[in-house]
N, C-alpha and C positions, 0 to 999 in steps of 0.2 A: 505493499499499500502504499502511496506514494504523496505526500501533503505538500500545500503550499499553507502555507503563515506567514498574517500581513499585523504587525504593528504598529500602530498610530494612536495611542491612549494619552501619549504628551506631548514632550517637546523631541521624540525621539522617532521618527519612519524606518521603520524595518522590513523588510521581506527575506522568505529563507524558504527552501526548498527540503522536507523528512522522507528518509523510504523507512520504511518499519525492518524491511533487513540487511539494510545499509550504511542506517542512519544516520545525520546530515552533512547533505551533499551541496549545499548551497548559501550562504548568508550574504547581505549585503544590508549595509545602513549606514543613515543619514543622521547625525545630530543634526539640532538647533542650538548646541549651545551659542554657537558665536553670535546668530540672530539677538538672543536674549538677554546678551552679556552690557548694551546698553540700560538697560530697563532693569537690571538687577533681580531680576523673575521672569518666570513666561508667562507671555501674550497671547490668551488663548486663540483668540481672531489671526495674530498672525502661525501661529505654532498650524492653527487649521489650513490656512494658504499653503505653509510652506508641506504641509499632504499631500493636497491636491498635484501640484508640482515634483515630486520625490518619486511617489508610487510606482507609478508606470515606470521611469528609466529603474528604479531597481529592480520590479520586475523580470522587466527582460533581459537584466542582468545576472539577475540568482537563478533564471532558469539557462542561460549560456551556462553558466557555471555550475550546474546541475546538469548540462547534455540532456534537457527536460523539455520535449512538444508536447502541445498539451496533450495529444494522447494514449500520453506515463502519467497523467496528474487524475489521481482519482477523490480528489476532494480541496477545499480551499476557504484556511482555516483563519480566524481575526479575530482582534481581539472586542468583545462583546460589552466591556465595562470591569469596571470602573474606570473614571478618568474624568479627562476633557470631553464636554459632551460632544462640542465642536468640533474636536480634533478624532472622537471617535465614528461621528456620523458620517466623516470622508473613510476613514478604512473598511467599515461597516459596507458601506456604499458600494465605494470600488471590489471588497472582497466577492460579493452578492451578485454585484453585475455581470465580475468573472464568474462567479460561478452557473449564473444564469445563460451567459450565454455559451456557456463549455456543455451546459445539460451534465452538471457533478452537483454533489451539496457541499453547501453551504456552514462552516459549523461555529459557529458562536461563542467563542472562550472568553472565561472570564481573567483578569489580567495577574488576580491573586493565586489562581488556581496556577497559571503558567512559571511564576516564579515556584511552587511551589516542587514542580515536577521538571525542572531543571538541573537539575542535579541527575534525572536520569540521562541526558547528552550523554553523561562521559561514563568510559568504559564501565570506571567502578564503582556503579550505580549502586542507591541502595533499595531495598526490598521490599514492600509495605508491609506490618505498618510504619510510622515510626513519627516522632514529634519533629512539630521545625519551629525553627526559627525565625519569621520572616521581616527585616528589618530595612524601612528603605525611605524615600521621604517623604511619602507621606503614608505608613501602614508600618507598627511594632503590632507583628502578635506574636506569640506559641499555640502553634497549630496542633494539635490530635489527627494524624492522617490515615487511618485507619485502610481507604483503599481508596480509587478511584471516583472522586466525587464525595467522597464520604469523610467530610470535616468539619471538625468540631473544634468552636477560638476558648483555649483555657487561659486567654492572658491576650490584653489591647492595652494600647496607652489611652489615656482616659484623655489627654489634648494633644501636643505637640506631639509628632512622631520624632525620631533618633535622628533620621537622616533632616527631618528638619533644623530640631534642634542643632546641627552640625551645621549648616549654611548659614541659621540667623548666625547663631557665635560666630563661626567665618567673616559672615557682613562687619559684624561689632572690630575685628581685627583690621578687617581693612583689608581681606582678600579679597579675592572676583567671583565672581556666580556664575556656577553653582562654586560653595566655597569647599565643600567634608571632605571633597579629596586634599585642598591644599593645606588644611589645616591639620588632616591625619601627616602631610607630611612636613610641618611647622612644627608640629610636636616633639616629631625624633631630632629636633635639638632644644626641646624643654628639658629642665631638669626638673627631678622626682622631689615630692615633697613640699613645692613651693607656693603653688598655690591647694589648695584643697576645699574643694567643691563636694555640695550634700550625694547623697546615694538615693535619690528617690526614693521613698515607699519600699525601703528594705527593711525599714523597724515597724513590721506589719503584714501578715500571714496575706495570701493571694498572689493572682499571678500576671495584675495588673504593674502596666507602669505609667510614669509623669513625669516628662520632660519640662514643662513649661518652666518651674520651680527651677530646674535645673540654668538655661536658658537667664531667667530675675536674677539666679545668682554670676552668671560672668561677668552681666555687666553692671550690677554693684561694686565687681571688683575691677571694672577698667575705671570706674568714674574717675574722675577727679586726680589719675595718675600719668604722666607721662611714660610713655611708654616708648622702648629702645626695642630690637630684634631679639637677645635675648628673654626680655620681659613678656613683649606677644608667645613668644616659644615656649614660655614658662606657662602663663596662660592655655596655654591648647595645650598641654602637655598637662594640664592639670582636669580642662576638660574633658578631653578626649577619655582618661581612666576614669572616671569619672561614670562615661554614660558604660565602658566597656563594664567597669565592674557589674552597674545593675542591670546589665543583660545578663550577664552571666553569670551571674548570685540566679537571678527568676527562669534562666535555661537550667541551673543546678536543682532548683525546685522540681519544676515541670518533670524533667526526669526522674524523679523521686517519687511523684504523683501518678504519674504514669506507668513506671517503671521497663517505659520505651527502653533498646539496646540501639538504638541509633535514631539521629542526632544532626538532620539536616540544618542547611545556613542558607535561606535565599535573599534575594535584594540588592538595591545597590550598598549599603551599608555593609554586607555581609562580604565585602572585597578588600574590606580594613585589615589589614595585617594585626595589629596589636589584642580585634577584638577574636582571630581568627584562632593565633596562638591561650587566651584565653579558654576560647568554646574547648580547644586541643585538648588542657587539660584538665574540665570540667570531665568533658569526655571519657578521660583514660581511666581519672577517679571514681566512675560511677557504673566502669563496666562495659561501657556505648563507644560506638563506634561515630564519628566526625566525616560529613559528608557537605560539600559543596562543588558551585560548579566551580567554572575557569572564571575570574574576573570578570570576563566581556559577556558571559551569560550570566552576570549578577545585573547588571541595569538590564534595563529594559531590550527587548531584543523579539529575533521574529523566529526564531530557532527555538524557543521555549513554547511560543504559540503554537506553531508544527506540531512540534509535540506532544502536546496537551490535545491537539486536533485531530491525528492519529490515531491515539488513544479511545477520546471518547467516537470517533467514529466505527474501529473496531470492537469498541463496545455495544453499538445504537446497530437492531436489526434492521435491516434492508425496507424491511415495510417503515418505518419510525425514522427514518433518513431526514426525515423533512424540519419535523421538529428540532432538527439543532438547529437553525436556522432564525437570529437572535436579532432583535433591535439592536441598537446601542443605550447603553443606562449608566446613566453618569455614578448613582447609587448601586451596589449590590451587594449584601451582605454574601460572604463567603460560604455560610451554613447553606444557603437556600438554593448553588450548585447545580446540587443532584448525579443522578445519571441518568 
């Protein structure tokens, strides 16, 4: 089975071709970061217009890379939500039109399901069930993954996501948008213990997160202070340590609660080196194995959408495949995905 995957939920346009036997055949991506940097964040209308310009050339390039003609394609998967509604509508309209023209099924994929399944793109892929820490610019969740379409959210952020807090703190430090990766790089030069920020919600039971107060603590630490390069690096180090400690401890608690022996890390913040190091130790201490996708598949990409679409199409009986096509949804609870 060979599936095209289309991702357009925010500020990256991506098209991939995935084969159930041969794996990922092609992956093309265009990032809009340079376009949005002047505004300090994503401008939804500009994002949607750029998706319109990029999708067809990316599709042609991906098909050429995969040496695939329309006759080899069994379905067209696309991100149906959640995300920016205008951006989602561009991808959904493009994918469903292509599927209609080629007489193939269209498969709407939940964006977060794509991230949860992204480690299955690797040779050493986890089996079901597993615990997933999904941590990105828009989401921070601990998810009990029983099987395809069977997801239970154990804990999630009550306010800012971890990646959002990274980006906002980076902006306070004068780093360019998006600032999460730049802050992590700056933190490498920071000294341990110079700034100590709170570890939110670790003083109470449960698996929920909160990063808004941590972001405010960073703002208070910076107020009225003349910052040289070393001081900025020290703040970045203290902030990153607080986020990593919080995520790692909540993951440890979730492993203890669920008894899972597989821990998957997904989402853009999952590429953070310090977080991976800490979670490797947490997993080893709890007799679990740690899995994560390669860094290029931690952020939004078409490969994870193509893989998820392939698994969903394979799990659906032929007479029911018409129901796989969905409209765009800006909000879509993960637990309502089903199969």
